[in-house]
C-alpha positions in Angstrom: 0.0 0.0 0.0 1.4 3.4 -1.1 1.8 6.0 1.7 2.0 9.7 0.8 4.3 11.5 3.2 3.6 15.2 3.8 6.0 17.6 2.1 8.1 19.3 4.6 9.2 22.0 2.1 5.6 23.0 1.5 4.7 23.7 5.1 3.8 27.3 5.9 5.9 29.3 8.3 4.6 31.8 10.8 6.8 34.5 9.1 5.1 33.7 5.8 1.7 33.9 7.5 2.5 37.2 9.2 3.6 38.7 5.8 0.3 37.5 4.2 -1.9 38.9 7.0 0.1 42.1 7.1 -0.2 42.6 3.4 -3.9 41.9 3.3 -4.8 43.5 6.7 -7.7 45.5 5.3 -9.4 42.2 4.2 -9.0 40.5 7.6 -9.3 43.4 10.1 -13.1 43.6 10.2 -13.8 39.9 10.7 -10.9 39.6 13.2 -12.1 42.5 15.4 -15.7 41.3 15.1 -14.6 37.9 16.3 -12.7 39.3 19.2 -15.6 41.6 20.3 -18.0 38.7 20.3 -15.5 36.5 22.2 -15.1 39.2 24.9 -18.8 39.6 25.2 -19.3 35.8 25.6 -16.4 35.7 28.1 -17.9 38.5 30.2 -21.4 36.9 30.0 -20.2 33.7 31.8 -19.4 35.4 35.1 -19.9 39.1 34.6 -16.1 39.1 35.2 -13.4 38.8 32.5 -10.8 37.7 35.0 -12.8 34.8 36.3 -13.4 33.5 32.8 -9.7 33.9 32.0 -8.8 31.8 35.1 -11.1 29.0 33.9 -9.7 28.9 30.4 -6.1 29.2 31.8 -6.8 26.0 33.8 -8.6 24.3 30.9 -5.6 25.0 28.7 -3.3 23.4 31.2 -5.4 20.3 31.0 -5.5 20.3 27.2 -1.8 20.7 27.2 -1.5 17.6 29.4 -3.7 15.7 26.9 -1.4 16.8 24.0 1.8 16.0 25.9 0.4 12.4 26.4 -0.8 12.0 22.9 -4.5 12.1 23.9 -6.9 13.7 21.5 -10.6 14.2 22.1 -13.2 15.3 19.7 -15.8 18.0 20.6 -18.6 15.6 21.5 -16.5 13.4 23.7 -14.9 16.3 25.4 -18.2 17.7 26.4 -19.8 14.3 27.2 -19.2 14.8 30.9 -20.3 17.7 33.0 -17.3 17.3 35.3 -13.7 17.3 34.1 -10.5 17.1 36.1 -8.2 20.0 35.6 -4.5 20.4 36.3 -3.4 21.5 39.7 -2.6 25.1 40.2 -1.4 27.6 42.8 -2.4 31.2 43.4 1.1 32.5 42.8 1.2 31.2 39.2 -2.3 32.4 38.4 -1.3 35.9 39.7 1.9 36.0 37.8 0.7 34.4 34.5 -2.6 36.4 34.4 -1.3 39.8 35.6 -3.5 40.0 38.7 -2.5 40.5 42.3 -2.3 37.4 44.6 -5.1 38.8 46.8 -7.4 39.2 43.7 -6.4 35.8 42.3 -7.2 34.1 45.7 -10.5 35.9 46.0 -11.7 35.1 42.5 -10.7 31.4 42.9 -12.6 31.2 46.2 -15.6 32.8 44.5 -15.4 30.2 41.8 -15.2 27.5 44.5 -18.2 29.0 46.4 -20.5 28.8 43.4 -19.3 25.2 42.8 -17.6 25.8 39.5 -14.3 24.6 40.9 -14.3 21.7 43.4 -11.5 20.1 45.3 -11.8 16.3 45.7 -8.8 15.1 47.7 -5.9 15.7 45.3 -8.1 16.3 42.3 -9.5 19.6 41.2 -12.8 19.4 39.3 -14.4 21.8 36.9 -18.2 21.4 37.1 -19.9 22.8 34.0 -23.4 22.3 35.5 -22.9 25.0 38.1 -23.0 27.9 35.7 -24.2 28.7 32.3 -21.0 27.5 30.8 -21.0 28.2 27.2 -19.7 25.6 24.8 -17.6 27.4 22.2 -19.9 26.7 19.2 -19.9 30.4 18.2 -16.2 30.7 18.6 -15.5 27.6 16.6 -17.8 28.9 13.8 -16.2 32.3 13.9 -12.6 31.1 13.9 -13.4 28.6 11.1 -14.9 31.4 9.0 -11.8 33.5 9.6 -9.4 30.7 8.8 -11.3 30.0 5.6 -10.8 33.6 4.6 -7.1 33.2 5.4 -6.8 30.1 3.2 -8.5 32.1 0.4 -5.8 34.8 0.7 -3.0 32.2 0.7 -4.5 30.4 -2.3 -4.6 33.7 -4.3 -1.0 34.4 -3.5 0.0 30.8 -4.5 1.2 29.9 -1.0 -1.2 26.9 -0.9 -3.0 24.9 -3.6 -6.6 25.3 -2.5 -9.0 27.3 -0.3 -10.7 25.4 2.5 -14.4 26.2 3.3 -15.6 27.2 6.7 -17.6 24.0 7.0 -14.5 21.9 6.2 -12.3 23.7 8.8 -15.1 23.6 11.4 -15.5 19.9 11.0 -11.7 19.4 11.3 -11.6 21.5 14.5 -14.5 19.5 16.1 -12.9 16.2 15.2 -9.5 17.4 16.7 -11.0 19.6 19.4 -8.6 19.4 22.3 -5.6 19.8 20.1 -7.0 22.7 18.0 -8.5 24.5 21.0 -5.2 24.2 22.9 -3.6 26.1 20.0 -6.4 28.6 20.1 -5.9 29.2 23.8 -2.1 29.5 23.3 -3.0 32.4 21.0 -5.9 33.9 22.8 -4.7 34.0 26.4 -1.5 36.0 25.7 -3.4 38.1 23.2 -6.0 39.3 25.7 -3.4 39.7 28.4 -1.5 42.1 26.1 -4.7 44.2 25.8 -5.2 44.0 29.6 -1.6 45.1 30.3 -1.9 48.0 27.9 -5.3 49.3 29.0 -5.1 48.4 32.7 -8.0 45.9 32.8 -10.2 43.9 30.4 -13.3 46.0 30.8 -11.5 49.2 29.7 -10.1 47.4 26.6 -13.5 45.8 25.8 -15.2 49.2 25.9 -12.4 51.0 23.9 -12.5 48.1 21.3 -16.2 48.5 20.7 -15.9 52.3 20.2 -12.8 52.1 18.1 -14.2 49.5 15.7 -17.7 51.0 15.1 -16.6 53.0 12.0 -14.7 50.2 10.4 -17.7 47.8 10.7 -20.0 50.4 9.0 -17.5 51.5 6.4 -15.9 48.2 5.3 -15.5 49.3 1.7 -13.7 52.4 2.8 -11.3 50.5 5.0 -10.7 47.9 2.3 -9.2 50.7 0.2 -6.2 51.1 2.6 -3.3 48.9 1.7 -0.9 49.4 4.7 -1.7 48.2 8.2 -0.3 51.3 9.8 -2.3 53.6 7.5 -5.5 51.7 8.2 -5.0 51.7 12.0 -4.1 55.4 12.1 -7.2 56.3 10.0 -9.4 54.1 12.2 -8.2 56.0 15.3 -8.9 59.3 13.6 -12.4 58.7 12.3 -15.3 60.8 13.4 -18.1 59.4 11.2 -19.9 57.0 13.6 -20.0 57.8 17.3 -21.6 55.6 19.9 -23.1 56.4 23.3 -22.5 54.8 26.7 -25.8 52.9 26.7 -25.1 51.2 23.4 -21.6 50.3 24.5 -23.2 48.7 27.6 -25.7 46.8 25.5 -23.0 45.5 23.1 -20.5 44.5 25.8 -22.9 43.3 28.5 -21.0 45.6 31.0 -23.2 47.7 33.3 -23.7 51.3 32.1 -22.2 52.8 35.3 -19.0 50.8 34.8 -19.0 51.8 31.1 -19.2 55.5 32.0 -16.5 55.2 34.6 -14.1 53.5 32.2 -14.9 55.9 29.4 -14.0 58.9 31.6 -10.6 57.2 32.3 -10.1 56.7 28.5 -11.0 60.4 27.9 -8.4 61.5 30.3 -5.8 59.5 28.5 -7.0 60.9 25.1 -7.8 57.3 24.0 -11.4 58.5 23.3 -13.0 61.8 22.3 -16.6 63.0 22.8 -18.9 65.4 21.0 -21.7 67.6 22.2 -24.2 64.7 21.8 -22.2 62.5 24.2 -21.2 60.3 21.3 -17.7 58.7 21.7 -15.0 58.2 19.1 -11.6 56.6 19.2 -8.6 58.8 20.0 -5.0 58.2 18.9 -3.5 58.6 22.3 -0.1 56.9 21.8 -0.3 55.7 18.2 3.0 53.8 18.4 1.6 51.9 21.4 -1.4 50.9 19.4 0.7 49.8 16.5 3.1 47.8 18.7 0.1 46.1 20.4 -1.4 45.3 17.0 1.9 43.9 15.7 2.1 41.5 18.7 -1.5 40.4 18.2 -0.8 39.7 14.5 2.3 37.7 15.4 0.2 35.5 17.8 -2.6 35.2 15.2 0.0 34.2 12.5 1.4 31.4 14.7 -2.1 30.0 15.4 -3.2 30.2 11.7 0.0 28.7 10.5 -0.2 25.7 12.8 -3.9 25.0 12.1 -3.6 25.4 8.4 -0.6 23.1 8.3 -2.4 20.5 10.3 -5.4 20.6 8.0 -3.2 20.3 4.9 -1.2 17.4 6.3 -4.3 15.5 7.4 
């Protein structure tokens, strides 16, 4: 029986993927920002607290990494077959250090998760109980990231980097069949990505609110933004737009964050000149430190490139 070995020379590199995303940034920026805003909304919805959700996926990722290290691969249905899953042991110091929260805050949030029964200690085991909360399965996220990856393969196909474009349905089916492996790769991108935003903006809520305001114009003027070729030019224009403002109540509705919190965070962003406001109390993005925005975006694209590269290579090999 003939066996076809995958071609090592034809594998994509993360540098190649970065160059492709950077060159075609206007084509990917809207779906990418849209995906991230939806992911943040879903994350906040789970606990009304971004940090608690991040603690959970941080621990889940450790377990998925354990599976991968021991050559264990579960599909989506089998992974979610049980309501209770064992997660890797942890300590407060590591959570504090890895997730950029104080030890006191980390301890308090873990205790709150234990109090509502999401985390349970059973002798030496630590159990995540999905029944104790409205724990969302990542169906929307899988669909969203599959759609984005399909767009990426279309760009790679046009440039001649790969020999075919893969449909959203094909990619989604692959991710579901190889769920723990693919979602480990997703978390290895997403966790440092959102931590970069948190570090830059001070907390998740502030970034979430700023992100919604900053992307309103690009969502409504996709054809205009597609006319920009350079990533830096597009980002600078996005931060300078004054076409579509948004009020605090709408930001609250889109994010799920209480209006009082939204107003407090907006005032903080106004002081830093990261937002501007008009006489109708409509808010717009402000440039603030443009270089800081560009550096943050570059780091995000680097993480995205590594993730896309690994998943697309896996799909092509298999």
